N, C-alpha and C positions, 0 to 999 in steps of 0.2 A: 476754474480752479475748486468750484465747490462740488461740481459733477464727479471729479478726480477724486477728492476727498470721499464721498460718498460710494464710489465704484472701489477705493481702497479700502476702505471700511467693511463693504460686503466681500470683499475678497479676503479681509483678516478672518471674519467669521467663516467663510468656506474653508481656508487653508489653516484653521485654528488647530487642527490635528498634527501639524508638522511643527515641533517645537522650534527651531529656529529659522528653517527655510521658509515656512510659511510667512511670517512678518515681511522677511526681505522680499519676498516674491510679491505679496499684496503691496507693499511700497515701492516696488518697479512698477507695478501695474498703475498705481497712481501718479508716480513721476513720469511714465511716457504720457500719459492722458494730459497731465499739467502742463508739458512743454515748457518751452522758456528757460529752458538749461537746468544745470544741476542744482541750483539754490531753490528753484520754485518747486522743482520736482521733490527735494529735500523736505521743505516745508509741508507739501501734500501728502508725502509719506508719514513724516510725525503727526500731522491733525488726523490723519485718518486712524492710526495707532492711539492717540488720545480719547478720540471719540470712542471707539472702542471699549476704552478703559472707563471712561466716565458712564457710559450705559450700562455695561457690566457693573460696575459699583452701585449706581442708583438701584440696580434689580435687586443686587444681593442685600442691599440695606432695607429694602422695603418688604423683601421676603422675610429677612431675619425679625423684623420688627413684628411682621404680622404673625410668626410664631410665639415672639415673646406675647403677645397681646392675649394669645389663644389661652397660654398658662396661667397668667396669675392678675388680671385685670388693670389697674392702673400702675401698678408697682411693674408689672411685667412688660406694659407699654414702655416703660421709662428705660428698664435694663435692656429689653428688646431693641429699643432704639439706639442706646449707646453701643450695644454689641454691635448693631447693624453698622454703627458709624463707624467702629473701629475695623471693623473687618472690610467695609468699602474703602477705606484709608488705605489700608494694608494691599488691597486689590490694585488701588492705583498707585500704588509704589511698585507694586510687583510689574505692573502693566507698562511702567515707563521703559523696561528692558524691550517689550514689542514695539514702545513708541520709537525707541532708539532704534531698532533694528529695520523698522518702516523708514525711518530718515535715512540710514543708509542704503538700503533698497531704491527709496525715491531720487534719491542722488545720482545713484546710478543711472537709472530710468531715466531722469530729466537730461544728465549729459549726454546720454546716446541719442535722445531725441534731439538734442540740441544741435549734436553734430550733423545729422542728416537733412 
């Protein structure tokens, strides 16, 4: 399952330029690799989408916090950290769409793998 999630996350990064089809395709790949039916494939697709969301939000939070610290000392670090946290939370909420699309693709891939 871990391998399926990591490969699905890598596929989400590679297919990120395709807005709707990319997450479904990456979830499909994760679902096929996870095997074990639709539910296991759906979990793999959802987890790969959430992994991408958490990593992207963490990078964005650190980046915005670093920019804030360059501008204004201690107050800049506080404001930059707060802005980064808010933007990171927003990114996680927006990435739930990708996680849901990965869930759908993973369910399709897992169901196809379970039938063969």
